[in-house]
C-alpha positions as CSV (number, residue, x, y, z in Angstrom):
1,Y,6.7,14.0,0.1
2,Y,4.0,16.7,0.2
3,G,1.1,14.3,-0.6
4,A,2.6,11.6,1.7
5,M,2.3,14.1,4.5
6,F,-1.5,14.3,4.0
7,I,-1.8,10.5,3.8
8,S,0.2,10.2,7.0
9,Y,-1.9,12.8,8.7
10,I,-5.1,11.1,7.7
11,L,-3.9,7.6,8.8
12,T,-2.5,8.8,12.1
13,G,-5.6,10.9,12.8
14,W,-8.1,8.0,12.3
15,F,-5.9,5.6,14.1
16,S,-5.6,7.9,17.1
17,L,-9.3,8.6,17.2
18,F,-10.3,4.9,17.2
19,F,-7.5,4.0,19.5
20,A,-8.5,6.6,22.1
21,M,-12.2,5.6,21.8
22,F,-11.4,1.9,22.2
23,F,-9.2,2.3,25.2
24,H,-11.1,5.1,27.0
25,W,-14.7,4.0,26.4
26,I,-14.6,0.2,25.9
27,L,-11.7,-0.8,28.2
28,D,-12.4,2.1,30.6
29,W,-8.8,3.3,30.8
30,G,-8.0,6.8,32.2
31,L,-7.5,9.6,29.7
32,F,-3.8,10.1,30.7
33,S,-2.9,6.5,30.3
34,T,-4.7,6.2,27.0
35,F,-2.9,9.1,25.5
36,A,0.4,8.0,27.0
37,L,0.1,4.6,25.3
38,L,-1.0,6.3,22.1
39,I,2.0,8.6,22.0
40,L,4.3,5.6,22.8
41,I,2.8,3.5,19.9
42,L,2.9,6.4,17.5
43,G,6.5,7.1,18.4
44,I,7.5,3.5,17.8
45,F,5.7,3.2,14.5
46,F,6.5,6.7,13.2
47,V,9.0,5.5,10.6
48,W,6.7,2.7,9.4
49,I,3.7,5.1,9.0
50,F,5.9,7.6,7.1
51,R,7.2,4.9,4.7
52,F,3.8,3.4,4.2
53,S,2.4,6.8,3.4
54,R,5.1,7.4,0.8
55,S,4.4,4.1,-0.8
56,V,0.7,4.9,-1.0
57,W,1.4,8.3,-2.5
58,I,3.9,6.9,-5.0
59,S,1.4,4.2,-6.1
60,V,-1.3,6.8,-6.6
61,N,1.0,9.0,-8.8
62,V,3.3,6.6,-10.6
63,K,1.9,3.9,-12.9
64,Y,3.7,0.5,-12.7
65,N,5.1,-0.7,-16.0
66,P,6.6,-4.2,-15.8
67,N,8.1,-4.0,-19.3
68,V,10.2,-0.9,-18.7
69,L,13.4,-2.8,-17.9
70,S,13.0,-5.2,-20.8
71,D,12.3,-2.4,-23.2
72,K,15.4,-0.5,-22.1
73,G,17.5,-3.7,-22.4
74,N,16.4,-4.2,-26.1
75,K,17.1,-0.7,-27.1
76,A,20.7,-0.6,-25.8
């Protein structure tokens, strides 16, 4: 979970940066309304971001072996 925390932090940081730039500079929203919407969206998608970050971290550290189940079945 420690590595997933860093991945989640990086994803959330970049998303927040581009989200705020887009809504504040391009759509010309106020700063308060931009951050209010950002906090609402991040609050809704917190669980998805957390699970996605764990999936990315697991895929970096654990190599997939499709034959592991068939190998165990033959040995038993």
